[in-house]
MARVONU-49089 format. One line per field, with one value per residue (C-alpha): residue number from 1; residue in one letter; x, y, z. Coordinates in Angstrom, 1 decimal, decimal comma, padded with zeros to 4 digits, always signed. Example, Ala and Ser with C-alpha at 12.3 -4.5 7.8 and 13.67 -1.06 7.14 Angstrom:
BEGIN
nr: [1:2];
rest: [A:S];
X: [+012,3:+013,7];
Y: [-004,5:-001,1];
Z: [+007,8:+007,1];
//
This chain:
BEGIN
nr: [1:2:3:4:5:6:7:8:9:10:11:12:13:14:15:16:17:18:19:20:21:22:23:24:25:26:27:28:29:30:31:32:33:34:35:36:37:38:39:40:41:42:43:44:45:46:47:48:49:50:51:52:53:54:55:56:57:58:59:60:61:62:63:64:65:66:67:68:69:70:71:72:73:74:75:76:77:78:79:80:81:82:83:84:85:86:87:88:89:90:91:92:93:94:95:96:97:98:99:100:101:102:103:104:105:106:107:108:109:110:111:112:113];
rest: [M:Q:N:L:H:G:G:H:P:L:T:L:V:S:N:I:E:Q:R:V:R:D:L:D:R:N:L:P:L:Y:K:I:A:T:M:E:Q:N:L:S:D:S:L:M:R:R:R:F:A:M:L:L:L:A:T:G:V:L:I:P:L:V:A:M:R:A:L:A:S:L:L:Y:G:V:A:A:S:D:P:L:T:F:L:V:V:A:A:V:L:L:A:F:S:S:V:A:G:A:I:P:A:C:R:A:C:G:P:H:S:Y:S:A:P];
X: [+079,9:+078,4:+077,9:+075,0:+076,7:+077,3:+081,1:+083,3:+083,1:+086,8:+086,3:+084,6:+087,5:+089,1:+085,8:+085,1:+088,6:+088,2:+084,8:+086,1:+089,2:+086,8:+085,0:+088,0:+091,6:+093,0:+090,8:+093,0:+091,9:+093,7:+093,1:+090,1:+088,7:+085,4:+083,5:+084,4:+088,1:+087,7:+085,8:+088,4:+091,2:+089,4:+088,7:+092,2:+093,7:+091,0:+091,4:+095,2:+094,6:+092,3:+094,8:+097,5:+095,1:+094,2:+097,9:+098,7:+096,0:+096,9:+100,6:+100,4:+097,8:+100,1:+103,1:+101,1:+100,9:+104,6:+105,7:+103,4:+106,1:+108,4:+105,9:+106,1:+103,1:+101,2:+098,7:+099,5:+096,1:+096,1:+094,3:+095,9:+099,3:+098,3:+097,0:+100,1:+102,4:+100,3:+100,4:+104,2:+104,7:+102,4:+104,3:+107,7:+106,6:+105,0:+108,3:+110,3:+108,2:+107,9:+111,7:+112,4:+109,3:+110,4:+113,8:+112,3:+110,0:+112,8:+114,9:+117,2:+120,7:+119,9:+116,9:+118,6:+119,3];
Y: [+097,9:+096,7:+098,3:+097,6:+094,6:+093,0:+093,7:+096,2:+099,8:+099,9:+097,1:+099,6:+102,0:+100,8:+100,9:+104,4:+105,6:+104,2:+105,9:+109,2:+108,9:+108,2:+111,4:+113,7:+112,4:+115,5:+115,2:+114,2:+111,3:+110,9:+109,8:+107,5:+106,2:+105,1:+107,4:+105,2:+105,6:+109,4:+109,6:+107,4:+109,5:+112,6:+111,3:+109,9:+113,4:+114,2:+110,8:+111,4:+114,9:+113,5:+110,9:+113,5:+115,6:+112,6:+111,8:+115,4:+115,3:+111,8:+112,3:+115,3:+113,4:+110,4:+112,7:+114,6:+111,5:+110,7:+114,2:+114,8:+113,9:+116,6:+119,4:+121,6:+123,8:+123,1:+120,3:+118,0:+118,8:+122,5:+124,1:+127,5:+125,8:+124,1:+127,4:+129,3:+126,6:+126,4:+130,3:+130,3:+127,6:+129,5:+132,7:+131,0:+129,2:+132,4:+134,3:+131,4:+131,5:+135,3:+135,9:+133,9:+135,2:+138,8:+138,0:+136,4:+139,5:+142,0:+143,6:+141,2:+142,1:+140,9:+143,2:+146,4:+148,8];
Z: [+094,3:+091,0:+087,7:+085,4:+083,9:+087,3:+087,6:+089,4:+088,0:+087,2:+084,7:+082,4:+082,4:+079,2:+077,3:+078,6:+077,7:+074,2:+073,7:+074,9:+072,6:+069,7:+070,4:+071,1:+071,0:+072,7:+075,8:+078,7:+080,9:+084,2:+087,8:+087,0:+090,2:+091,8:+094,0:+097,0:+096,2:+096,0:+099,2:+100,9:+099,7:+100,8:+104,3:+104,8:+105,5:+108,0:+109,7:+109,9:+111,4:+114,0:+114,9:+115,3:+117,5:+119,6:+120,0:+121,0:+123,7:+125,0:+125,3:+127,7:+129,8:+130,2:+130,8:+133,4:+135,6:+135,1:+136,0:+138,9:+141,4:+139,9:+140,3:+143,4:+144,3:+141,1:+140,5:+137,6:+136,0:+136,6:+133,6:+134,0:+133,7:+130,5:+129,1:+130,0:+128,5:+125,3:+125,0:+125,5:+122,9:+120,5:+121,0:+120,5:+117,4:+116,0:+116,5:+115,1:+112,0:+111,7:+111,7:+108,5:+106,9:+107,5:+106,1:+103,0:+102,5:+102,9:+100,1:+098,3:+097,1:+093,6:+093,3:+094,3:+091,4];
//
């Protein structure tokens, strides 16, 4: 990426900071970056989430093959089993999160009159 003077845009930062300080010394300048850097930082979270999602899908598929010999009466790729297991995990995790949340929202000993 080139600026009007043929260099990288970040080479202009010191000049821009000086000009802004000349106009208003109290104006804060922070986190100066190029648009490419901002876009990359923004997409990094999404890429990481997609990586976690892909890992969360691939691990059960690999484990499904490994555990197929241990299953009796249920196919390793049974969609109903996957849904039931996902529902049970969701229920337990919801309860596990709700219990401390309810305790935190309840009356506290230091707030009683």
